[in-house]
N, C-alpha and C positions, 0 to 999 in steps of 0.2 A: 148854601155851601157850608156854613158854620154848623148847621144842625147835623150834617154828615160827620163832621169832626166830633160833635157831641155823641152821636151814636157809636162812633169808633171808640171814644174814651169810655163810654158806658159798657161796651162789649169787652174792652180790655180789662176794666176793673172787675167785671163779672167773672171772666176767665181766671184772673189772678186769685180772686177769692175762692173760686171753685178748686183750683189746684191746692191752695192752702188747706182747704177743708179735707180734700182727699188724702193729702199727705198726713194730716193730723189723725184721722180716724181710720186709716187703711188697715192696721194690724190689731184692731181692738175687738174682734169677734162680733157676735150678734148685738151686744149692747152698743158697740161702736157703730154698727150699721144703723141702728135707730138714731143715734146722735148725729151721724153724718147726714141722714135723710132730713132730720130736723134743721140742721145747719144749712143744708142746700135749699130747703124751702124758704128760709130766711134770706138767703142769698138771692133767690129768684124774686122775692118780694122787693128787695133793694133794687134789683135790675128793673123791675116793672115800675117802681117809683121814679127811677131815673128816666125811663122812656116816657112816662106820663108828664114829667117835668118838661121834656123836650117837646112834646106835643102841645102842651099848654103855653110855654114861654118861648119856644124856639131857641134862637141862639143865646138868649139871656139866661137860659137854664144852667149853663155852665158856670155862671157867676155865683150860684148858691153854694152855701157851705157844705151841704150834704151830698152834692152831686158827685157820683162816681168815686166814692171813697173806697180805698182798698184796705184800710185798717180802721179799727174802732177807736183810734186815739181822738181825744178831744182837741179842739183848736186852741192853740196857745195865744196869749195876748201879745200883740206887737208893741205895746207900750211898755217902756222900761220903768220899773218901779224905783222910786227914790229910796235911798238907804238912810 
């Protein structure tokens, strides 16, 4: 059951990234088309990585840091630094 949730979150992240890519490169002409195709291939690679994690680790795949990320932001530390 949890792997179904994992597949749904991977699909949702893929769709969100795809919409972001299409909106960014939609009106940029032929060079934008090349960049969009390049970005979409990277997006597909991320999706395949997520599905491979699900196959390998099952419901524990969703616990990894890189699973179904929609942005390229790095993870921030949860530990407060002393001043």
